[in-house]
N, CA, C and O atoms as a CHARMM CRD file, in Angstrom:
* protein
*
  296
    1    1 LYS  N      0.47200   5.34600  27.95800 PROA 1      0.00000
    2    1 LYS  CA     0.28900   6.59700  27.25100 PROA 1      0.00000
    3    1 LYS  C      0.59600   6.43600  25.76800 PROA 1      0.00000
    4    1 LYS  O     -0.10500   6.98800  24.92100 PROA 1      0.00000
    5    2 VAL  N      1.63800   5.68300  25.45800 PROA 2      0.00000
    6    2 VAL  CA     2.01200   5.48700  24.06100 PROA 2      0.00000
    7    2 VAL  C      0.91000   4.73100  23.32500 PROA 2      0.00000
    8    2 VAL  O      0.54900   5.08900  22.20400 PROA 2      0.00000
    9    3 LYS  N      0.38300   3.69500  23.94900 PROA 3      0.00000
   10    3 LYS  CA    -0.66200   2.88400  23.33000 PROA 3      0.00000
   11    3 LYS  C     -1.91200   3.72000  23.06000 PROA 3      0.00000
   12    3 LYS  O     -2.47600   3.65000  21.96800 PROA 3      0.00000
   13    4 SER  N     -2.35000   4.50800  24.03700 PROA 4      0.00000
   14    4 SER  CA    -3.55700   5.31700  23.84400 PROA 4      0.00000
   15    4 SER  C     -3.31900   6.41500  22.81200 PROA 4      0.00000
   16    4 SER  O     -4.23500   6.76900  22.07000 PROA 4      0.00000
   17    5 SER  N     -2.11200   6.95400  22.75300 PROA 5      0.00000
   18    5 SER  CA    -1.78700   7.97200  21.75600 PROA 5      0.00000
   19    5 SER  C     -1.86000   7.38600  20.34700 PROA 5      0.00000
   20    5 SER  O     -2.39700   8.01500  19.43500 PROA 5      0.00000
   21    6 LYS  N     -1.31600   6.17900  20.17300 PROA 6      0.00000
   22    6 LYS  CA    -1.36600   5.51900  18.86500 PROA 6      0.00000
   23    6 LYS  C     -2.80500   5.18300  18.48500 PROA 6      0.00000
   24    6 LYS  O     -3.19400   5.33400  17.32700 PROA 6      0.00000
   25    7 MET  N     -3.58400   4.73500  19.44400 PROA 7      0.00000
   26    7 MET  CA    -4.98700   4.41000  19.17800 PROA 7      0.00000
   27    7 MET  C     -5.75500   5.65400  18.73000 PROA 7      0.00000
   28    7 MET  O     -6.54500   5.58900  17.78800 PROA 7      0.00000
   29    8 ASN  N     -5.52800   6.77500  19.39600 PROA 8      0.00000
   30    8 ASN  CA    -6.20500   8.01600  19.02500 PROA 8      0.00000
   31    8 ASN  C     -5.80900   8.48100  17.63400 PROA 8      0.00000
   32    8 ASN  O     -6.66100   8.91800  16.86000 PROA 8      0.00000
   33    9 ARG  N     -4.51900   8.39300  17.30600 PROA 9      0.00000
   34    9 ARG  CA    -4.08400   8.79900  15.96600 PROA 9      0.00000
   35    9 ARG  C     -4.68400   7.88500  14.91000 PROA 9      0.00000
   36    9 ARG  O     -5.08300   8.35200  13.84300 PROA 9      0.00000
   37   10 ALA  N     -4.75200   6.59700  15.19100 PROA 10     0.00000
   38   10 ALA  CA    -5.34100   5.66100  14.23700 PROA 10     0.00000
   39   10 ALA  C     -6.83300   5.93400  14.06400 PROA 10     0.00000
   40   10 ALA  O     -7.34000   5.88600  12.94400 PROA 10     0.00000
   41   11 LYS  N     -7.53500   6.21900  15.14500 PROA 11     0.00000
   42   11 LYS  CA    -8.97100   6.53200  15.06200 PROA 11     0.00000
   43   11 LYS  C     -9.22100   7.79500  14.24500 PROA 11     0.00000
   44   11 LYS  O    -10.25900   7.92700  13.59600 PROA 11     0.00000
   45   12 ASN  N     -8.26500   8.72300  14.27900 PROA 12     0.00000
   46   12 ASN  CA    -8.39600   9.96900  13.52300 PROA 12     0.00000
   47   12 ASN  C     -7.91400   9.83800  12.08200 PROA 12     0.00000
   48   12 ASN  O     -7.88200  10.82300  11.34400 PROA 12     0.00000
   49   13 GLY  N     -7.53800   8.62500  11.68100 PROA 13     0.00000
   50   13 GLY  CA    -7.17400   8.37600  10.29000 PROA 13     0.00000
   51   13 GLY  C     -5.71400   8.56300   9.95500 PROA 13     0.00000
   52   13 GLY  O     -5.35500   8.61900   8.77900 PROA 13     0.00000
   53   14 TYR  N     -4.86000   8.66200  10.96100 PROA 14     0.00000
   54   14 TYR  CA    -3.43900   8.83400  10.70700 PROA 14     0.00000
   55   14 TYR  C     -2.74000   7.48600  10.65800 PROA 14     0.00000
   56   14 TYR  O     -3.13300   6.54600  11.34900 PROA 14     0.00000
   57   15 PHE  N     -1.70900   7.39900   9.84400 PROA 15     0.00000
   58   15 PHE  CA    -0.92300   6.17500   9.69000 PROA 15     0.00000
   59   15 PHE  C      0.06300   6.07300  10.84200 PROA 15     0.00000
   60   15 PHE  O      0.82200   7.00800  11.09700 PROA 15     0.00000
   61   16 ILE  N      0.05700   4.94200  11.54100 PROA 16     0.00000
   62   16 ILE  CA     0.93200   4.79500  12.70100 PROA 16     0.00000
   63   16 ILE  C      2.02900   3.77400  12.46900 PROA 16     0.00000
   64   16 ILE  O      2.81200   3.49300  13.37700 PROA 16     0.00000
   65   17 GLY  N      2.10000   3.21400  11.26800 PROA 17     0.00000
   66   17 GLY  CA     3.11400   2.21600  10.96400 PROA 17     0.00000
   67   17 GLY  C      4.41300   2.85000  10.50200 PROA 17     0.00000
   68   17 GLY  O      4.59900   4.06400  10.59400 PROA 17     0.00000
   69   18 THR  N      5.31000   2.00700  10.00400 PROA 18     0.00000
   70   18 THR  CA     6.58800   2.50700   9.52300 PROA 18     0.00000
   71   18 THR  C      6.70400   2.39300   8.00400 PROA 18     0.00000
   72   18 THR  O      7.16500   3.32700   7.34900 PROA 18     0.00000
   73   19 VAL  N      6.29200   1.26200   7.44200 PROA 19     0.00000
   74   19 VAL  CA     6.37200   1.05200   6.00200 PROA 19     0.00000
   75   19 VAL  C      4.94400   0.97700   5.45100 PROA 19     0.00000
   76   19 VAL  O      4.16600   0.12100   5.87200 PROA 19     0.00000
   77   20 PRO  N      4.59700   1.85800   4.52300 PROA 20     0.00000
   78   20 PRO  CA     3.22800   1.83000   3.98700 PROA 20     0.00000
   79   20 PRO  C      3.01300   0.62000   3.08000 PROA 20     0.00000
   80   20 PRO  O      3.97000   0.07800   2.52700 PROA 20     0.00000
   81   21 PRO  N      1.76100   0.19700   2.92800 PROA 21     0.00000
   82   21 PRO  CA     1.46600  -0.91100   2.01600 PROA 21     0.00000
   83   21 PRO  C      1.82600  -0.52900   0.58100 PROA 21     0.00000
   84   21 PRO  O      1.84300   0.65200   0.23200 PROA 21     0.00000
   85   22 TYR  N      2.11400  -1.53200  -0.24300 PROA 22     0.00000
   86   22 TYR  CA     2.46100  -1.28500  -1.64100 PROA 22     0.00000
   87   22 TYR  C      1.32500  -0.53000  -2.32300 PROA 22     0.00000
   88   22 TYR  O      0.15700  -0.89700  -2.19100 PROA 22     0.00000
   89   23 GLY  N      1.67300   0.51700  -3.04500 PROA 23     0.00000
   90   23 GLY  CA     0.68600   1.32200  -3.73800 PROA 23     0.00000
   91   23 GLY  C      0.32700   2.58700  -2.98800 PROA 23     0.00000
   92   23 GLY  O     -0.44100   3.40700  -3.49200 PROA 23     0.00000
   93   24 TYR  N      0.86300   2.75800  -1.80100 PROA 24     0.00000
   94   24 TYR  CA     0.60500   3.95600  -1.00000 PROA 24     0.00000
   95   24 TYR  C      1.92300   4.62300  -0.63200 PROA 24     0.00000
   96   24 TYR  O      2.97600   3.98600  -0.61300 PROA 24     0.00000
   97   25 LYS  N      1.84500   5.90300  -0.34300 PROA 25     0.00000
   98   25 LYS  CA     3.00600   6.62300   0.17800 PROA 25     0.00000
   99   25 LYS  C      2.56100   7.41900   1.39300 PROA 25     0.00000
  100   25 LYS  O      1.38300   7.74400   1.54400 PROA 25     0.00000
  101   26 VAL  N      3.51200   7.72700   2.24700 PROA 26     0.00000
  102   26 VAL  CA     3.22800   8.45700   3.47600 PROA 26     0.00000
  103   26 VAL  C      3.40400   9.94700   3.21300 PROA 26     0.00000
  104   26 VAL  O      4.42000  10.38000   2.66900 PROA 26     0.00000
  105   27 VAL  N      2.39900  10.72400   3.60700 PROA 27     0.00000
  106   27 VAL  CA     2.46500  12.17600   3.52200 PROA 27     0.00000
  107   27 VAL  C      2.51200  12.69800   4.95000 PROA 27     0.00000
  108   27 VAL  O      1.60700  12.44800   5.74600 PROA 27     0.00000
  109   28 LYS  N      3.57100  13.42000   5.26200 PROA 28     0.00000
  110   28 LYS  CA     3.73400  13.92600   6.62900 PROA 28     0.00000
  111   28 LYS  C      3.01700  15.26300   6.77800 PROA 28     0.00000
  112   28 LYS  O      3.25100  16.20700   6.02300 PROA 28     0.00000
  113   29 LEU  N      2.14900  15.31200   7.76100 PROA 29     0.00000
  114   29 LEU  CA     1.42400  16.53000   8.10200 PROA 29     0.00000
  115   29 LEU  C      1.85300  16.97500   9.49100 PROA 29     0.00000
  116   29 LEU  O      2.56100  16.25500  10.19500 PROA 29     0.00000
  117   30 LYS  N      1.42100  18.16200   9.87600 PROA 30     0.00000
  118   30 LYS  CA     1.76400  18.66900  11.20100 PROA 30     0.00000
  119   30 LYS  C      1.19900  17.77400  12.30400 PROA 30     0.00000
  120   30 LYS  O      1.84900  17.55500  13.32600 PROA 30     0.00000
  121   31 GLU  N     -0.01400  17.25800  12.09300 PROA 31     0.00000
  122   31 GLU  CA    -0.69100  16.45000  13.11100 PROA 31     0.00000
  123   31 GLU  C     -0.21800  15.00100  13.12700 PROA 31     0.00000
  124   31 GLU  O     -0.33700  14.32500  14.14800 PROA 31     0.00000
  125   32 GLY  N      0.32100  14.51500  12.00100 PROA 32     0.00000
  126   32 GLY  CA     0.73700  13.12000  11.90000 PROA 32     0.00000
  127   32 GLY  C      0.98800  12.74800  10.45800 PROA 32     0.00000
  128   32 GLY  O      1.22700  13.61400   9.61700 PROA 32     0.00000
  129   33 GLN  N      0.93400  11.45600  10.16900 PROA 33     0.00000
  130   33 GLN  CA     1.17400  10.95500   8.82500 PROA 33     0.00000
  131   33 GLN  C     -0.11500  10.38100   8.24900 PROA 33     0.00000
  132   33 GLN  O     -0.86600   9.69700   8.94400 PROA 33     0.00000
  133   34 LYS  N     -0.36100  10.66200   6.98500 PROA 34     0.00000
  134   34 LYS  CA    -1.51800  10.11300   6.28000 PROA 34     0.00000
  135   34 LYS  C     -1.02500   9.27800   5.11200 PROA 34     0.00000
  136   34 LYS  O      0.06100   9.51600   4.58400 PROA 34     0.00000
  137   35 LEU  N     -1.82500   8.29700   4.71100 PROA 35     0.00000
  138   35 LEU  CA    -1.51600   7.50800   3.53000 PROA 35     0.00000
  139   35 LEU  C     -2.17800   8.13500   2.32300 PROA 35     0.00000
  140   35 LEU  O     -3.30500   8.62500   2.39400 PROA 35     0.00000
  141   36 GLU  N     -1.45600   8.11100   1.20800 PROA 36     0.00000
  142   36 GLU  CA    -1.96700   8.65500  -0.04200 PROA 36     0.00000
  143   36 GLU  C     -1.62600   7.66100  -1.14100 PROA 36     0.00000
  144   36 GLU  O     -0.57800   7.01700  -1.09100 PROA 36     0.00000
  145   37 ILE  N     -2.48800   7.53000  -2.11800 PROA 37     0.00000
  146   37 ILE  CA    -2.24000   6.60600  -3.22100 PROA 37     0.00000
  147   37 ILE  C     -1.03300   7.09200  -4.01000 PROA 37     0.00000
  148   37 ILE  O     -0.93300   8.27000  -4.35400 PROA 37     0.00000
  149   38 ASP  N     -0.11500   6.16400  -4.29200 PROA 38     0.00000
  150   38 ASP  CA     1.07900   6.47700  -5.08100 PROA 38     0.00000
  151   38 ASP  C      0.72300   6.31300  -6.55500 PROA 38     0.00000
  152   38 ASP  O      0.57300   5.19500  -7.04800 PROA 38     0.00000
  153   39 GLU  N      0.59100   7.42200  -7.24200 PROA 39     0.00000
  154   39 GLU  CA     0.15700   7.39400  -8.64300 PROA 39     0.00000
  155   39 GLU  C      1.18000   6.70900  -9.55200 PROA 39     0.00000
  156   39 GLU  O      0.82600   6.25600 -10.64100 PROA 39     0.00000
  157   40 LYS  N      2.44200   6.62600  -9.12200 PROA 40     0.00000
  158   40 LYS  CA     3.47800   5.99100  -9.94500 PROA 40     0.00000
  159   40 LYS  C      3.24600   4.49600 -10.11000 PROA 40     0.00000
  160   40 LYS  O      3.57400   3.93200 -11.15400 PROA 40     0.00000
  161   41 VAL  N      2.68800   3.85100  -9.10000 PROA 41     0.00000
  162   41 VAL  CA     2.48200   2.40200  -9.15000 PROA 41     0.00000
  163   41 VAL  C      1.00500   2.02400  -9.11100 PROA 41     0.00000
  164   41 VAL  O      0.67000   0.85100  -8.95200 PROA 41     0.00000
  165   42 ARG  N      0.14000   2.99000  -9.25300 PROA 42     0.00000
  166   42 ARG  CA    -1.29900   2.71900  -9.20400 PROA 42     0.00000
  167   42 ARG  C     -1.71500   1.70200 -10.25900 PROA 42     0.00000
  168   42 ARG  O     -2.52200   0.81300  -9.98500 PROA 42     0.00000
  169   43 PHE  N     -1.16700   1.83200 -11.46400 PROA 43     0.00000
  170   43 PHE  CA    -1.55200   0.91900 -12.54300 PROA 43     0.00000
  171   43 PHE  C     -1.14500  -0.52100 -12.23500 PROA 43     0.00000
  172   43 PHE  O     -1.80900  -1.45900 -12.67600 PROA 43     0.00000
  173   44 ILE  N     -0.06000  -0.70300 -11.48200 PROA 44     0.00000
  174   44 ILE  CA     0.37500  -2.05000 -11.11400 PROA 44     0.00000
  175   44 ILE  C     -0.61700  -2.66800 -10.13200 PROA 44     0.00000
  176   44 ILE  O     -0.97600  -3.83800 -10.26500 PROA 44     0.00000
  177   45 VAL  N     -1.05700  -1.89000  -9.15400 PROA 45     0.00000
  178   45 VAL  CA    -2.02600  -2.37800  -8.17300 PROA 45     0.00000
  179   45 VAL  C     -3.34700  -2.70800  -8.86500 PROA 45     0.00000
  180   45 VAL  O     -3.97800  -3.71800  -8.55300 PROA 45     0.00000
  181   46 GLU  N     -3.76300  -1.86300  -9.79600 PROA 46     0.00000
  182   46 GLU  CA    -4.99600  -2.13400 -10.54500 PROA 46     0.00000
  183   46 GLU  C     -4.85700  -3.41400 -11.35900 PROA 46     0.00000
  184   46 GLU  O     -5.80300  -4.19400 -11.46400 PROA 46     0.00000
  185   47 GLU  N     -3.68300  -3.62900 -11.93000 PROA 47     0.00000
  186   47 GLU  CA    -3.42100  -4.85600 -12.69000 PROA 47     0.00000
  187   47 GLU  C     -3.46900  -6.07900 -11.76500 PROA 47     0.00000
  188   47 GLU  O     -3.98700  -7.12700 -12.14900 PROA 47     0.00000
  189   48 MET  N     -2.93300  -5.94600 -10.55900 PROA 48     0.00000
  190   48 MET  CA    -2.97200  -7.04400  -9.58900 PROA 48     0.00000
  191   48 MET  C     -4.41500  -7.41000  -9.25300 PROA 48     0.00000
  192   48 MET  O     -4.76600  -8.59000  -9.21600 PROA 48     0.00000
  193   49 TYR  N     -5.24600  -6.40600  -9.01000 PROA 49     0.00000
  194   49 TYR  CA    -6.65500  -6.65800  -8.69300 PROA 49     0.00000
  195   49 TYR  C     -7.37200  -7.30200  -9.87500 PROA 49     0.00000
  196   49 TYR  O     -8.16000  -8.23100  -9.69900 PROA 49     0.00000
  197   50 ARG  N     -7.09400  -6.80600 -11.07800 PROA 50     0.00000
  198   50 ARG  CA    -7.75800  -7.34700 -12.26900 PROA 50     0.00000
  199   50 ARG  C     -7.41600  -8.82500 -12.43200 PROA 50     0.00000
  200   50 ARG  O     -8.29600  -9.64900 -12.68100 PROA 50     0.00000
  201   51 LEU  N     -6.14500  -9.15000 -12.29200 PROA 51     0.00000
  202   51 LEU  CA    -5.72000 -10.54800 -12.44100 PROA 51     0.00000
  203   51 LEU  C     -6.32900 -11.43200 -11.35300 PROA 51     0.00000
  204   51 LEU  O     -6.72300 -12.56700 -11.61700 PROA 51     0.00000
  205   52 THR  N     -6.40300 -10.90800 -10.13400 PROA 52     0.00000
  206   52 THR  CA    -6.98800 -11.67200  -9.03300 PROA 52     0.00000
  207   52 THR  C     -8.47600 -11.91900  -9.28200 PROA 52     0.00000
  208   52 THR  O     -8.97800 -13.01600  -9.03600 PROA 52     0.00000
  209   53 LEU  N     -9.16800 -10.90400  -9.76400 PROA 53     0.00000
  210   53 LEU  CA   -10.59400 -11.07100 -10.06100 PROA 53     0.00000
  211   53 LEU  C    -10.83400 -12.04300 -11.21100 PROA 53     0.00000
  212   53 LEU  O    -11.90500 -12.64000 -11.31000 PROA 53     0.00000
  213   54 GLU  N     -9.84500 -12.19800 -12.07200 PROA 54     0.00000
  214   54 GLU  CA    -9.94900 -13.17300 -13.16500 PROA 54     0.00000
  215   54 GLU  C     -9.71500 -14.60100 -12.66400 PROA 54     0.00000
  216   54 GLU  O     -9.88800 -15.55800 -13.41800 PROA 54     0.00000
  217   55 GLY  N     -9.32200 -14.74500 -11.39200 PROA 55     0.00000
  218   55 GLY  CA    -9.14100 -16.06600 -10.81900 PROA 55     0.00000
  219   55 GLY  C     -7.70000 -16.53500 -10.76400 PROA 55     0.00000
  220   55 GLY  O     -7.44600 -17.70100 -10.46100 PROA 55     0.00000
  221   56 LYS  N     -6.75500 -15.66000 -11.04700 PROA 56     0.00000
  222   56 LYS  CA    -5.33700 -16.03300 -10.99300 PROA 56     0.00000
  223   56 LYS  C     -4.89900 -16.16800  -9.54100 PROA 56     0.00000
  224   56 LYS  O     -5.38300 -15.45000  -8.66600 PROA 56     0.00000
  225   57 SER  N     -3.98100 -17.09400  -9.29500 PROA 57     0.00000
  226   57 SER  CA    -3.44700 -17.27500  -7.94300 PROA 57     0.00000
  227   57 SER  C     -2.39800 -16.20700  -7.66400 PROA 57     0.00000
  228   57 SER  O     -1.96800 -15.49700  -8.57300 PROA 57     0.00000
  229   58 GLN  N     -1.98600 -16.09600  -6.39600 PROA 58     0.00000
  230   58 GLN  CA    -0.93600 -15.14000  -6.04300 PROA 58     0.00000
  231   58 GLN  C      0.35000 -15.45200  -6.79300 PROA 58     0.00000
  232   58 GLN  O      1.05600 -14.54600  -7.23400 PROA 58     0.00000
  233   59 TYR  N      0.64800 -16.72600  -6.93400 PROA 59     0.00000
  234   59 TYR  CA     1.84700 -17.13800  -7.65200 PROA 59     0.00000
  235   59 TYR  C      1.77500 -16.69700  -9.11300 PROA 59     0.00000
  236   59 TYR  O      2.74700 -16.17100  -9.65500 PROA 59     0.00000
  237   60 GLU  N      0.62800 -16.91000  -9.74600 PROA 60     0.00000
  238   60 GLU  CA     0.47000 -16.53200 -11.14900 PROA 60     0.00000
  239   60 GLU  C      0.55200 -15.02200 -11.33500 PROA 60     0.00000
  240   60 GLU  O      1.13900 -14.54300 -12.30500 PROA 60     0.00000
  241   61 VAL  N     -0.03300 -14.27700 -10.41100 PROA 61     0.00000
  242   61 VAL  CA     0.02900 -12.81400 -10.48100 PROA 61     0.00000
  243   61 VAL  C      1.47200 -12.35500 -10.32100 PROA 61     0.00000
  244   61 VAL  O      1.93700 -11.50200 -11.07700 PROA 61     0.00000
  245   62 ALA  N      2.18600 -12.91200  -9.34500 PROA 62     0.00000
  246   62 ALA  CA     3.58400 -12.53500  -9.11700 PROA 62     0.00000
  247   62 ALA  C      4.43900 -12.87800 -10.33200 PROA 62     0.00000
  248   62 ALA  O      5.29100 -12.08700 -10.73700 PROA 62     0.00000
  249   63 ARG  N      4.21700 -14.04000 -10.90700 PROA 63     0.00000
  250   63 ARG  CA     4.98400 -14.45400 -12.08700 PROA 63     0.00000
  251   63 ARG  C      4.71700 -13.51200 -13.26300 PROA 63     0.00000
  252   63 ARG  O      5.64000 -13.13600 -13.98600 PROA 63     0.00000
  253   64 TYR  N      3.46500 -13.13900 -13.44800 PROA 64     0.00000
  254   64 TYR  CA     3.09300 -12.21900 -14.52200 PROA 64     0.00000
  255   64 TYR  C      3.77800 -10.86300 -14.32900 PROA 64     0.00000
  256   64 TYR  O      4.36800 -10.31900 -15.26200 PROA 64     0.00000
  257   65 LEU  N      3.69300 -10.32400 -13.10900 PROA 65     0.00000
  258   65 LEU  CA     4.28200  -9.00700 -12.84500 PROA 65     0.00000
  259   65 LEU  C      5.80700  -9.04200 -12.93600 PROA 65     0.00000
  260   65 LEU  O      6.41700  -8.09000 -13.42400 PROA 65     0.00000
  261   66 ASN  N      6.42500 -10.12500 -12.47300 PROA 66     0.00000
  262   66 ASN  CA     7.87800 -10.25900 -12.61200 PROA 66     0.00000
  263   66 ASN  C      8.28000 -10.35300 -14.07400 PROA 66     0.00000
  264   66 ASN  O      9.31000  -9.81400 -14.47800 PROA 66     0.00000
  265   67 GLY  N      7.46500 -11.03700 -14.86500 PROA 67     0.00000
  266   67 GLY  CA     7.72200 -11.14500 -16.30300 PROA 67     0.00000
  267   67 GLY  C      7.66900  -9.80400 -17.00300 PROA 67     0.00000
  268   67 GLY  O      8.38900  -9.56900 -17.97300 PROA 67     0.00000
  269   68 LYS  N      6.80700  -8.92000 -16.50300 PROA 68     0.00000
  270   68 LYS  CA     6.69900  -7.56800 -17.06600 PROA 68     0.00000
  271   68 LYS  C      7.85200  -6.67600 -16.61200 PROA 68     0.00000
  272   68 LYS  O      8.08300  -5.61500 -17.19100 PROA 68     0.00000
  273   69 GLY  N      8.58100  -7.10900 -15.56600 PROA 69     0.00000
  274   69 GLY  CA     9.71000  -6.33400 -15.06100 PROA 69     0.00000
  275   69 GLY  C      9.33100  -5.23300 -14.08400 PROA 69     0.00000
  276   69 GLY  O     10.10500  -4.29800 -13.87900 PROA 69     0.00000
  277   70 TYR  N      8.15500  -5.32800 -13.47900 PROA 70     0.00000
  278   70 TYR  CA     7.73600  -4.32900 -12.51200 PROA 70     0.00000
  279   70 TYR  C      8.54200  -4.45500 -11.22700 PROA 70     0.00000
  280   70 TYR  O      8.85800  -5.56100 -10.78900 PROA 70     0.00000
  281   71 ALA  N      8.87000  -3.32300 -10.63000 PROA 71     0.00000
  282   71 ALA  CA     9.63900  -3.30600  -9.37700 PROA 71     0.00000
  283   71 ALA  C      8.75500  -3.74800  -8.21900 PROA 71     0.00000
  284   71 ALA  O      7.54400  -3.52600  -8.22300 PROA 71     0.00000
  285   72 THR  N      9.37900  -4.37400  -7.23300 PROA 72     0.00000
  286   72 THR  CA     8.64500  -4.76900  -6.03600 PROA 72     0.00000
  287   72 THR  C      8.60100  -3.59900  -5.06700 PROA 72     0.00000
  288   72 THR  O      9.27800  -2.59000  -5.26100 PROA 72     0.00000
  289   73 GLY  N      7.80500  -3.74500  -4.03300 PROA 73     0.00000
  290   73 GLY  CA     7.63300  -2.67100  -3.06100 PROA 73     0.00000
  291   73 GLY  C      8.85800  -2.39900  -2.21400 PROA 73     0.00000
  292   73 GLY  O      9.06900  -1.26200  -1.79100 PROA 73     0.00000
  293   74 MET  N      9.65400  -3.38800  -1.96000 PROA 74     0.00000
  294   74 MET  CA    10.80800  -3.19100  -1.07200 PROA 74     0.00000
  295   74 MET  C     12.03800  -2.96500  -1.87800 PROA 74     0.00000
  296   74 MET  O     13.11800  -2.77800  -1.31700 PROA 74     0.00000
């Protein structure tokens, strides 16, 4: 029952996890939880994508963001 309930909530677009991905926040609704873009860190996520599209490695992106002093997700 638990598995089918989680599957149904996921099919309906509700977040069934515990910790949202970086750049998102959980909004609690009566029916369940939805993910919403966190506007506070949106620019950081956009910067990560831009650097990745420029061909930077994960290490280089992390080093760049740490150099800027941006907070991590956890």
